[in-house]
N, C-alpha and C positions, 0 to 999 in steps of 0.2 A: 804163435805164429806172423801175426798182423805185428808184431813189434820187430821182424825180419827189415820191414817195408819203411820205417824211419833211422835208413841209410845218411849218415848227416855228412857224407861226400855226396852221394844223387841230390840231396834236398837243397846244395849251398847255392845254388841256382834260382830256387821256387818257394824261400819262405815265404817270399811274399804272399804270393796268393793264397799257399797252403793255410798260412796263419790267419789269413780271413775269411775265407770260406768256411775253415773250423768255425770261428768265432760267431761270422754271422750264424751261423748252424745252427747253432748251440743258444747263442743270443736271442733266436727269433721263435726257434722250431717250439721249444717248455714252454714261452708265455703262451702260445698261439695255441697249445693244444688243452696247457691248463686254463685258457681261456672258455675254448670249446667245452671240456670237460663241468666243468665250475657251472658255467651260467644255459650251457645246453641242455646238457646229460643231468646236472643238479646233483650232481656228486658231491663230496665233501670235501673239505681242504686237504686233509690228511691224502685220499684216496687223489687230487687230481694233481698234486704235488709233486707224489712220485711214479705216478703211472704216466705224465709230462716230462720227467727226466729221463725216465727207459725209454720214452719214443725216441727222444735225441741221438739216442746210438744207431749206428748202422754195423748190419750184421759183416763181423768180417769174414767170417767161410764163407759165407753165398758169394761174396764179392771173389775171393780168391780161389773161389771153383769158376766161377763164370769168366775170370782173367784167363785161368790155368786152361781149361775146354776149350776156348780160342784163341790160347797163343799169343794174344795181346799184347804189344807195346805201343807208347806212343805219351804224350804229353800228358792226355788226358786219364792213361794207365795209371803212370804215374802219380798222377794228382790223388786219384779217386783213391790208392793204397795209401798214401801216406796222410790224405783225407779224416780214412775212415782210423786210421794208426792213432792222430791225436784227438778226436772222436772220442774213440774210447776211454784215451785216459783220462780225457778231463769230463767224460759222463761218470767216471768212477769216481774221480775227488769231489763233482757234486752231491752225485746220490749220498756219498757217506759223510759230504757236511751237512747235507741237511738228516739224515737219519742221526748222527748227531743230536746237532737241535734238536727231533724230536724226543727222540732219548731222555734227554736232558729236561724236557720239558714235562714230560709223562709220566717222571722217577718226583719231584721232588716239588716240581712247577715253577722251581727258582731258574734265574738267567744265571748261568756259572760261566764268566768268558773261559775260561781255560777249555772247560769241556766243549763249547758252542763254538770256539771260535780255533785256538790252537791245538787242541786234537786232532780232528778231521789235517791236520796239513806234518802232525806228527806221525801220523796214520800212513799220510802219503809217503815220507822219507823211513819210517820203519818197513813199507812196504819196497821201496825205492831199494833200499840194503838188501831186501830179504832176496829178492831178485837179482840183485847186480852180483853178489858173493854168489850166490848159483854158479850164476852165468861165468866166473870168474876160475872158478872150482874146474868146470868142463873145462873151458879153457888151458888151464894151468894141465888135467889130465891129457887132453885130446894132443897139448905139443910135447908134455916130457914123453908119453908111450908113442910118438909119430913114427915111430921107426920098428914098431912092431903093430899087427892086426890088432886095431880096435874097431868093436862095433859099434858103428853110430848111433842104429838106433836103441841099442841098450842103453845108449848114453842119455840119448832124447828124452828117453822114459824115466832114467836114472834122476836127469832135471824138471821132469813133470814133476815125479813126487817127492822129490826133495824140495820144490817150492811150494807145492799146495801144503804138503807137514810142515812145513816152517811155519806156513801163513797158517796154516788154522791151528799151530799148538801155539801160537803168540797172539794169534785174533790179527794177523794182517790180510789184507784185500790178497787173496791168490791172483784172481784174476789180472790185477796192477802188478802183480810181481810175476808174473808169466811175461806179460808184455815187455817188461824191462830187460829180464834174462836175455830174452829176443830180442832186443836192441842192443844188448851188450856183447851178444854173437856178431851181429851180424856187424857193428863197429869193428870188433880188436881182433875177433878169431881169423887163424888164418887159414881153418876149414871151415867158414858159414857153410860152406854146397853143402858141403858133406854131413852134416847135420841137418839144413832143412831138406836136404833131399833124403835125409830118414825120416821127416817129419812127417813128409807127402804120405808116406808109407801106411803111416798110422793116423792123419787125422780121420779119415773118413770112418774107423771106428769110435775113437773121440767121439766124433759128432751126433753119430748113430744113440750113443748112451747117455749123450748129454738130450738129446729130444726124450729117448725112454722117460730120464730122470722126471724131466718137467712135465710128460704128458701125464708119469701119476700124481701131480699136484692138482691136474686139470678137473674141478670140480662140476661136473653136468651140470646142479640144482644152479648152480651159482650163477648159469649164463644166460636166467631171466634179466637178473638182474646186469650182467651185461649187455644185453640185448643194445640199446639204446647208447650205453656208453660207450661198448665196443664198436657203435659204426661210428659214434662221433669221432674216436681217437682215430677210425682209419682215414675217415674226409681229412679231417685237420691237420693232421701229420702227411697224407697224399702231400695239401696243398704247402705246406711249411717247407717238407724236403723237395718241392720243386723250387720256392719261393727263396728261400733262404740262402741255397748254395750260389744259385746264378744271381744275386744280387751281392754275395761277397767278392763272387768272381769279378764285377762290374766294378768293382770297390777299387780290386785290386791291379785294375789293368791288364786284365791276362789276357789271351789269346780269343779270335772267335770259337774256336777247336774247343777249349776248354770254357768259354761261356755258354756255348748253348747247349754242350752235353751233358755238366757236372750234374743241374737240376732234376735231372730224371737217373743219375749214378747210384743214388743213395737211399733209394727205397728198402731192400732188406732191412728184415729184423727179425734176427734171431738166436744167437751165442747169448752174446751181451746182457738183452733182456732177459733170456732163458736165466743168466746166472746172478741177476738180482732180483727177479722174481720168486728167485729160491732163498736168497739171504732174507730175502722180506717174511717168505712161511719160517725162516727159523729162530726169528727174532720174538721171544714171547709180547711186546708192546706192541707190535703187528698185529697179532692175533684175531683180533677183532674185525680188521677188516682185510686182513694177507689176500682170504679166499676169493674178494671180489677184485683184488687189484689181479692177482691171477687170470681171472676168468675174463676180465678185459683184454690182457696184455698178451694172452696166448690166442684169445681171440683175431688180433691182431697180426699175431704171429702168421697164423697160417695164411693170411690174404698177404702180407706182404713177402712170402716166403715164395709164396705162387706167384704173384704180379713182378715182384723185387725184380730178381734176373731175369725177365721178360726185357724190362727197361732197361737197366745195366746194358746188355748185350746188344741192344739197339742202338742206344750212344757209343758204344764202342765202334759198332760199324759204319753208322754214320761218320765219326772220326777217323774210320777209314784204317784205323789199326788192330784190325783184327787180323790173325796171321803173320804178323809183324816182329815176334816173339823167335826170332831164326838167327843162325849163324849169317853175319853177311860178312864182303870185305871191308867195307870199310864200317867197322862194330863200334866206332868212338865217334862218330855221328850222332849224340847225345846231348841230352840238353847242360848236363854235368859238366862237361868236356868244353865248353863252349865263353871263353872271355870277351864282350863288349868293352870296350872303349881304350884300349889302350893310353897311356899317357906319354910315355916316352916315345920321343924321336929319336934319338939314337939309336941304330943298330943294334950294335952289341950291346948294351943296357937291356932293350925291348928283349932279344936270346935270352939272357940271364933270367930276366923276370916271367918270359911262359914258358923257360924249362924248369924252375922252379913251380908253374900251375902244373904244369903237365908233373912231374915228380908228387905234386901232393894229390891231382884229383885224381889220379891212379895209384893210388897207396904204394909206391913204388921203394919200397923198404927194403927191396932184394937189390935195389942199386945206390950206390954211391953219389949223392947229390954234385957231388964237387966234380966227379969224373965226367956224370952226366953231363953237365955243362960245359965242362971242357972238350966232349967228342962232340959236341953238337955246334963249337965254335971253331972247334979245327976243320972241320967238315966246309963250313960256311967259308975260310979263310981259302982254301983251295979254291974256292969256283962261288959263286954269287949265286942262290937259291932263287933269286926272284927272277919269273919265267915269261916275267911282262903281266898286260891286260890289271895291272895292280893286285896279280897274286905271288906269294914267295912260300916255295913249300923248303925251309930249313927239316932234315933230318939224320938220322945219327942210328949206327947200329949196335945194340947192349946185348949184354953177354946174356943175358936169359929173361924168360919174363911167360905168361902164359900167351900172349897174343899183340899183335901190332897195336902200340898204342901209338893214341896222337889227341890232339886240342885244336878248335879252332879259335884265333884272337882276330878284331877290327880294329883299325884305328883308321879315324875320317879324318883328320889330317893328314895321314899318310907317312910314312918312313923312307925317306934314303935308304934304297937295297944294290944298288948296284945293279937293276935288276935290266936285263938284254933293251927292253925297249928305252931304260931311262929315265920310265916315268917310277914315283912314289909308289911303293907297297900300302893297300889297304887293308890284304888278306891276309894273316898267316898261317900254312897249316903246319902245324909243328907234328911231325913223327917219329917213334922210337921203335925201328924195326928188331927184337930178338933173332940172336944169330940162326936159331933154329928155324928161322920162317923168315931166313932171308930169299930164298926160291921165290916169295909173294913180294918183297919189297918192289922191284918195277913194275908190278903191275898196279903196285898201290899206290906209286908216285904218278901212275899215267889216269888212274880212275881219278882220282885229288884234281890233277891235269884240266883233264876231263868237263868234271862237274862244276869248279869253280872259273873256269878259264874260258869255257866255249859258249858261256849264255849269257852276254851281256843282261840282261834285268835281272836276273835271278842274283848277278855277281851285284849289283848296284840296288837291291833290294837287302841283301844281306850288309855291304857297307851301311847302309843308312838306318838299319834294325836299332831299335834301344834296348832290346834286354835277350839274354840268351833265348830264354821262350820264345820270341819271336824269329830268331834264328834259325830254330830247332824247326817251327814249322814252316819256314820257307823250305828246309834243306827235308820236307816232305813232300814237294813238288812232283809232280807225276814224269816230267825230265831227268830228276836228281835222281829217284826212287829206279830208273830203266838202269840210270847207270852205276849203281850200286848193289850186284848180284847176292843173291841167295847162295848159300854156300850146302842147302838143305830143301828137301821140301816141304 
């Protein structure tokens, strides 16, 4: 399920901060926890290494549950989900690399370059192929038989069973394969909403089974050993998970909302940590210390699963993103639909460039791009959409689509647009309205004009913004929020 949040379209404008936060999180948390376990708790090198890698993971299930329960939506929510997805993929790769090194050395004791260095990457590629092929198969079936009633819950179960079965039989990573399957569906399937809606109905049972299985491996006799080590893990992970993402956010030069909230949002520890712990239990070479690792990790899981969601919810609340995941009049006021610093100063070339961006960012494959460009330009030739105050609202009526779509672009130097006040345009809002939603067209136009034209302070901040993220945060201003009504409670 977490793989569904690595949507390349949505991450187009946010890659820098997500990569910085994730990398700093990985690079700082693991060494910090290792230091605590090795030198404070006195654990062996093997236990310290594997527990520190596992501790770097953030639980996707708990994060998703909190976000769904609070109906959160916004820049912090989006960042948390993408960081967790990328974090899980990297933790899996690092864990299996470390496992490969340990198994190689515990066997012959000789350093084999292939098994130690290349084998984990081959393992990664094979797992990617397994998840990718299952994802492609599900997409093919859903498209080929779209005219008949398809049970998406059954297809989701089929996908999970196939991914797990192939991975188990061929000794791939089922966790990584599942993540890739989710990525494939969210980025390339026309029926992704039905797939993930079906999974939501099943995930409660799946996670419950996961915890029951983990509990069967919890040896109370090993808790005495885990005592100091468990407490050390909790303290050092608590510090690391706050410090590292915060540093990453500042290095990415992100907005205050993300920088202040990300540090307390990534505490939950469960799903992946439990899965990797069970993997250690299943490998003969790990048996001498597997019960200790299990006790230490599961002790931390209990604490972070109790406290982590509370911190995550608090961060979302402070960011003002609670209860924002509802249908709005201008639903396209999102980071992925914002383009900063248009270079063209020619009106017609700019309209072509922005129509391209509209088409790509909204995945408008049901429309012909050239017809879309022609429609935008023909409408503009009738009368200029420059409404004054540096604002232009070019628009077009299209043949079909799920909803009204739009993008926002800024051009600091200004574009001659034959505007009503004769001034250059610096903010362009391009809107495409499907015929079936035409009754909302004028209301959307009027709302756009109010939001961008009536508040000089907000307009100037948007023009001077350096990143799409910054524009998005400006658009969360209370006055803008009030002018963009929700369609549901």
